[in-house]
C-alpha angles and dihedrals in degrees: 000000000000127000093263091055092045091052091050092050091046090051091053093051094046094046092047090054095037089237129153125212131211129186135210111197132181115161093023091056096210099321092129093050090047091051091050096047092050084076112085111237095027089130086078091069110009111086103180147313127233118204101201101174098153126057088239092057091049088057099039100041105034104017100248107165115246087218090058091051092048093046099046106015127247089274101062141108090247094055093044089054092048090048092053092047092046093049092050095047098042094047098041089230125148095231138019140181130203136198129192124165154125111272096171155168081176135011101069126127135188089263094044110023125190107285095041108134127175121205136187134183122200106203133205091255090060091253116137118206121189138183138175120216134185114218128191128218140053126319095276093046092050092049092048093048089051092050093049094045094050093056095040091051093047090053090048091050092051092050093055 
């Protein structure tokens, strides 16, 4: 299933349940929101997208604690979860997803190499699911894989 099909399926599930989605993206810089809004009619179910690239924007726009960022790093499960929760709460949406990672070509470390991406999904039942993935490739390939994975996983979570 390609990204276009995933977005269509996601739209059907969200419309059926009368749910609205928001996104909080760091390393993908709005790619998920752009993929969603390529679909005509997405305004029925897509509430808004936050591009919180800097640590300051994560704190100011979606209420991620600076202490949390300092303690765990911007690319961490904890920050991804806080981003998803902040996006959901600040937008008033039913669901949200967040992405924070290291797309390269610089910024990696032995603990968090280039291609490390942390995701979280805040669901309508108040559950937050998170996962960290390691993608291979150049900057654009890592960003695209992160975008695709975030939407595929959300659709899988909603089908459970």
